[in-house]
Each structure stands twice: as C-alpha cells, then as structure tokens.
N, C-alpha and C positions, 0 to 999 in steps of 0.2 A: 776277204769275208768267205767262210765256209757256207757252199751253197746248200740251200735245202731242197732233200729230195722231193719231188713232185708225183702223185699219182694221179693221173686225171680222169682216172676212170671212163665207162664208156658216154656217161650223159655229159662229159664238158664239150664235146662238139657236137652234141644233139638236143634232147631236152631240156639241159641243164647249162645250157653255152652261157646264157646270164652269170650264172656262178662263176664259170671257168674265168670269163672277159674280165669280170669286178675284182675277183682274186689277184689276176696279172696286173690289172692296174693300180691296184693297193701295194702289191710287192715292188711294183716299179718307181712309186711314191718314196715308198720306206726305203727304197735302195736296197732291197732284199732278190738275191739270184733263186729262182727257182729251176732247179735241173730236173728235167722229165726224166725218169725211169724208161732207160731204151729198152727196147722190145718186150714193154708191159704188154700184160693180157687181163681179159675181163676176170673179176674178182669172183664170180660167180653170182652175184646178187642180183634177182632175188629169187632164183629157181635153183640153182645146184644144190643146197641143203636139202630141197626138198625131194631131191632124186638120188644123191650118194654123198655119203659121209666124207669117202675119201676125195671124191672130186671138191666137194666143198671145201676142203682144207687144202687140197693141191693147187687149186688156182691160185689163192692167195698166196700159199706156200711160195710158189714158183716165182711172183713178184717180191717179196721178202729177199728171196735167195739172189735174185737180179739185183736188185738194189744194193744187198750188203757185198757183194761182187765189184760192183760200181763204185765204192767207196764210201757209199751214203750213211751216216748216220740215224738220221730223221726223216722220216717221208710225211708229208702233207699232204692229207685224203681229204679233200673239201667235199666230195658228197658223204651223206651221212652212211647211206649204207657201205660204200667203199670202207669207210674207216671201219665198221661194225665188224666187217670180214677180215680187214687185214688186222685190227686190234686184237680182235677176236682169236686169231690162230695164233699171234704172238701169245697170247695168253695161254693157248690149249698146249701150245709146243712145249712153252714151261713146263708144264703140269706135267707132260709125259714124254718120258723118254722113247717109248715104244712108239708114239704118235710119230714123233720126229725120224725114227728110222726109217716108219713104212713111208714119210713122204722123201726121203731121201730115195727109196728104190724106187717111189713111182714117177719120181720126176729127174732123176739122176742129177740132181744139182743139192750141193751143200750150204745148208744154211744154219748158222752157228748164234746168232741172236745175242738178246735181243735187240732188235731194232725199235726206236722210239715213234710211235705214230701218233700223229696230232690231228686235230679235227677243225673245221674252219673257225670255229668260236675261239679253239684255243691259239688259233694262226692268228687272228684279229687281234686279240687280247696282249698277244706278244708283242706284236707290231704298235698298238699304242703306247705299251710300257717302254718301248724301245725307241721312242719319239716321235712315231706318228700322230701322238693325241695334240702335239704343237703345229702342226698341220693342217688340222681340222679348222679352218678359215671360215665356214660357212655352215653354223649350226643350223639345225633345225628346231628352232627354237617352238615350244608349243606344241611340236607334234607328239600326239598319243601313241604308243606302239605296243602292241599286244605280242610280246614274246612267244613262238611257238616253236617247242623242241622236239615234239612228237615221241615216238617211240626210241629211236637209233642215237638222239643226243642226251638220253636222259636214263636210260637204263641197260645193264648189262654189268655183272661181279668184274670188278678190275678193269672194265672197259671205261667207262666212265668215271674219270678221278675228280675229286674236289668238289663236287657237285652233289646236290639234294636229290634223288632220284622221283622224290615225290613234289619236291618245291626247288626246281632247279633254277639258278639265278645268275649263271656264267655268261650269259647275254647281257645282261645288265650294266656293267661297266662301261661296254660298246655303246650301247644305246645312249647312256646318260653320256659320256664323252661328245657324242654326235650332237649333244644339245636337246633330244629329246625326252620324252616322260614315257617310263614303263608304267601301263596300267594292271593292275590285279584283275584276275579274268581265272576263270576254273577249268579251260579245256588244253593249257598249255602241254602237258604231257598226252593228253588222248589221241587214240590212234584215228589216222584220217583214212584208213583204208590200204594204206601202201600199195604195193604190187597187184591189188587187186581191180586196179583201177580199169581195165580193159574185160576182165574176166567175170568180175561181180561188181560191175557199174553202178546196179541201184544202191548196194552196199555204202559203197564210197562215196555216192552223191548224200546218202544219210547222215553218214559220218562228218563228210564234210560241212555240209548244213550245219549240222550241231555247232561246231567249231567255229564258222564263220559268226552264226547266230550271237555266240557268248562273247566274240571279240566285239561286235557291234554294241551287244548290252552294257559293255564294261567303256564303250565310249572310245574305242580304239580308231585312229583316222588309217592305221594299215595294221598287217600282220607282218612280221619278220619272221625267217626261220633258216635254217643252215641246211634245207636237204631238197634235193632236187624233185624227189617223186611226191614230197609233202607240198612244195610248191606247185607243182604241176595239179593236184588234185584239188588245191585250194581256190588256185587262179584259175584254171580251165575249166573247172566243174563250177564256177559261178555261171556259168553261161548255160548249163546245163539246168540246173537249179531253178535258173530264171524262165526258163522255157518250159519247165513243167508247171509253172504258175507260184511257185515257192520263193520268198524273197520279197522283194527284189534285193539282190546284193551287188554291191558295187565296190568292193572292199580290194585295195591294193595288196598284192602279197609280194614282199621284197628279199631279198637275200640279206642277211646282215652286210657282207662287204657291199653290196649297193648301198644300205643307209649308211655307212659310214665314208664310202665313196660320194656320195652326195655332200655330207659335211664337209670333205676336202675340196669340194670344190670342182671332183673331175667330171667331165661331160657324160652326157646320158648315153650317148652312142658308145662311149669308151666302158661303160658300166652295164650296157646292155640294157639299160632301162626301157627301151622303143620294143622289146622282144614280147612284153607282158601281154596275156589276153585281156587283161583288166587293167585299164589305161594307169600307169604309175606316173607318165609322164607330169601330172598334176603336183607332184610332191615336190619339183624342180620350184616352183614358187614360195616353197617353204623353207629354202636355202637361202640366209641372208648374211652376207659376206659384213664380215666384223669390220668395224672402221679402220683405216688405215693410221 
C-alpha cells in the first residue's frame, strides 16, 4: 500500500490533539499508513500572512518541497488552517512561475509539484468509500448533528473542490454513514472568530454564541467540525459564555473523525473524546452495536 503523507501541524499534539488521535485511529482501522513528513515546520497559520507574504508562502513551500523529496504524492492535513495554507500555496505556485522561483531562492529547496493536499473531510470520505463504511458497527441512530464548516473548509478558489461554498455538504455522507442525521441550520459557514480567540476574545465569544444558539435552535445534539481552531472556540468558549450569564450552553463539539470513530466502536480514549471542555463522553450511549 502506498503510504499517505501526513502533515500534523502544530495543533496535532496541542490544542487539537483529539483530531490527531482520531485521525490515526481511523487510519489504523482502515489499514492506511500515514507517513509523517520528516523535519516539517509550522505552515504559518494564522499569523505569517499578516506579517510577510514571502514568509507566508515560504513556510508551506518548504513543507511541500520536503514531502516531494521524500517521495510523497499526497498529503493529508487534518487541520483546516494547515490545509488552507498548503493547498493555497500549491494553487499560487501553479499560477506564478515568478513566485516559485522566489521561493526556491528563499528556501534553497526545489519543489516541482503539484502535490495533492487533502483535508480531513476528504480523508474520511475516502476511507468510507474504501471499505471503512462496512466497519461502522455501532451506528449513532437518532443523533442530530449540525455540521460546521466555518471559513476554511468552505472557501477558497480552487482550494475547496467539489462543494458549494454557500451550502457545503461534504460532511453529510460521513454523518449519514455513522447513522446520524444532519440537521438544517443557518450558521454552517459563519466565522467563529478563528485566531482572534486570545486577542479579541469578546468578538469570538459573540460569534461563537451565535453559532451555538442556531445549532441549538435547529435541535442539534452536537456540532461536528474539522477545524481545531473552530473546535476550540465552540467547545472551550461555552464556559466563558455561560459565566457571563448568557446561555446556558452545553453542546458537545466533536471532530468528524471522532463521530465516525464512535460509530466504528472505537474507544473514547483512543479518539480523545475525554479531552473536551464540554462533556462529549455522553455520546457513547448513542452508539448502539448492531446485532451479530
């Protein structure tokens, strides 16, 4: 089996470790080898593009060059921000020979490309189509899910492919395969405040509350996302929202990989389900093993 390149990004062992844990758990279950890029560096999200255009391109360019030199043709980038930076750089380099020449000069590395960069939603859908769907032995019957794409899994010319920027649906097959139901709601692509979580906390609290309120109004039992920053804002900031006398909110926020992992009967610690601020362990009771 040809290994799939893996770019963990900075959040994999930090704020988004549940995403990394659940990605690896699903890969093991599906028999997919994830080969981490050796000597990878930060992709620059979210600060580099606010400081220097060359830096914002050079950081992901170096990752692409290393992956190519290591014989990898496809790279899984579970973090939506990392995906946006790497895939965006692939797109920009293909458009501009001058930019590619400047990056060779800046980094001292050669990248010919194009490499294929896939996000976590594409990864999950690929696994399901490749046979993982048959291993989902504990469907989450009756669970109502609000699929949250945010900015980076719904926008970007030639970055997001095969989905509608205004009404994305790429998570729907995975949610349905897990036995759950996607609820219609209005805030699937609204911004949560992203990287302003620490610098403009009040704005993030306001934006996140609007998302949570709409998900609750739609009757969702949980919110599912594929972005570590979105997950942090929607999961962690519920405590702040409630402490300010708004709400109260108690909405579990899961990664898509955690949801599918639950339906596969994987253990909560293997998926990182016990690492959340808002209790997500309660959803274990919604997984009902199929009769033998």
